[in-house]
C-alpha positions as CSV (number, residue, x, y, z in Angstrom):
1,M,-9.0,-3.1,-65.7
2,S,-9.4,-4.4,-69.3
3,R,-10.3,-7.7,-67.9
4,S,-12.9,-6.8,-64.9
5,K,-15.7,-8.2,-66.6
6,R,-15.8,-12.1,-67.3
7,K,-15.8,-12.8,-70.7
8,T,-16.6,-16.0,-70.9
9,P,-18.9,-17.4,-67.7
10,I,-17.2,-20.9,-67.0
11,L,-17.1,-21.5,-63.5
12,P,-16.3,-23.9,-60.9
13,N,-19.2,-26.6,-59.8
14,C,-18.0,-26.5,-55.9
15,Q,-17.5,-23.8,-53.6
16,A,-13.6,-24.4,-53.8
17,S,-11.8,-21.5,-53.9
18,S,-8.7,-23.3,-55.2
19,E,-7.1,-26.6,-56.3
20,K,-3.7,-25.4,-55.7
21,S,-2.7,-27.2,-52.9
22,E,-4.0,-30.2,-54.8
23,K,-2.2,-29.7,-57.7
24,Q,1.0,-29.5,-55.6
25,K,0.9,-32.9,-53.8
26,A,0.0,-34.5,-56.7
27,N,2.8,-33.2,-58.9
28,R,5.0,-33.7,-55.5
29,K,4.2,-37.5,-55.7
30,L,5.0,-38.1,-59.0
31,R,8.4,-36.6,-59.3
32,R,9.2,-38.7,-56.4
33,I,7.8,-42.0,-58.0
34,V,9.9,-41.1,-61.0
35,K,12.7,-40.6,-59.5
36,E,12.8,-43.7,-58.2
37,K,11.9,-45.5,-61.4
38,L,14.8,-43.4,-63.4
39,A,16.7,-45.2,-60.7
40,V,15.9,-48.9,-62.4
41,P,16.6,-49.5,-65.6
42,D,13.9,-50.5,-68.2
43,E,11.1,-49.3,-65.7
44,E,7.8,-47.3,-67.2
45,L,7.3,-44.5,-65.9
46,P,3.7,-43.4,-64.3
47,H,1.6,-40.6,-65.6
48,K,0.0,-37.8,-63.7
49,K,-3.6,-39.3,-64.2
50,E,-2.2,-42.4,-62.5
51,I,-0.6,-41.2,-59.6
52,S,-4.2,-38.9,-58.6
53,N,-7.6,-38.9,-59.0
54,I,-8.8,-35.4,-59.9
55,W,-12.3,-36.3,-59.0
56,N,-11.3,-36.7,-55.6
57,W,-9.8,-32.8,-55.5
58,G,-12.0,-29.7,-54.2
59,K,-13.5,-28.8,-57.6
60,D,-16.1,-31.4,-59.6
61,G,-15.0,-29.9,-63.0
62,K,-16.4,-26.2,-64.8
63,T,-19.3,-25.5,-66.4
64,F,-20.4,-22.9,-68.8
65,R,-23.1,-20.7,-67.5
66,A,-25.2,-18.7,-69.8
67,D,-28.1,-17.9,-67.0
68,L,-25.3,-15.3,-65.6
69,T,-26.2,-11.7,-65.2
70,N,-24.0,-9.0,-66.0
71,K,-23.8,-8.3,-62.4
72,E,-22.9,-12.0,-61.7
73,K,-20.2,-11.9,-64.4
74,T,-18.2,-9.5,-62.2
75,K,-17.8,-11.5,-59.1
């Protein structure tokens, strides 16, 4: 267990455990729109940021936490 202790104390701001489902929804929506736009010639393809807003997801980014003790880094 060489990485049992968190080396870099960067943690999420909220208590959401994961953004996996939100990322899956955003990528599925992007792929569907790109597929539709590829059928029409001379159509611009959208970017992922145009389709979904990451600020509406469960976590609101990450923060560097220098105040953590060694015990809190292992959680």
